[in-house]
Structure formats: C-alpha cells, structure tokens
C-alpha positions, 0 to 999 in steps of 0.5 A: 116195833113188834113182829106185827109192825105195831109201835110198842112204845116211845122214848122221848126227851121228856122220859129221859129228863123225868128219869134223871130228875126222879133218880136225883130226888128232884120233885119240882112242883112243875113235874107233879103229879106223878104218873104210875110209870114214873116210879119205875123210870129212875131204875130204867137201864134200857129203852124198853124199861123207859119207854112210854106205853102204850105208844100214842100214834096217829094214822097217816090219813088223820087230819091235822086237827085230829092229830092235835086233839090226840096229842092234847088228850094224851099229853104227848109232844111226839106222835108217830104216824103209822100206816092206815092199814094194820100190819 
C-alpha cells in the first residue's frame, strides 16, 4: 500500500510460477498469450518488480456477483477487498 493506503500491486502464485517458467524458457502452449509485463518477470528480484499492476480490487460493499464479474473480466484469481471510503 502507498502512503494514501491504496493497493499498489499484487504478487500472486501465478506471477511467481510465470516468472520461473519464463526464466527457464518454458513457453508451454497453455501459458500463451504473453502479457506485456510477462517479459519483465524473469528478471524480477523484488516484489515491486514482480507484482501485477494495477492491483485489481473490490470494495467491501460490492456484491458477490460484482466481485465475480470483476475477477472474470480481469482474469484474476485473487481480489483484495478495500474500504468503501477512499483513504
């Protein structure tokens, strides 16, 4: 989180697996297509270099169908929940 308490990014298991897979040159068919930030992941040494940005979040007052649609739309399996009020 930044100084204003906004989620800056998210490191997921998928990020770590993709990093190792790309580092070793393993481009399995199920991993394609590559996203633009995938090309920088093999060299990442810190969470900041590896994290997915922007972080996809959901507000605490979102309905479950809204959260599910957000996850599907952005292709994520993790969804940090944030306060309904900014800051």
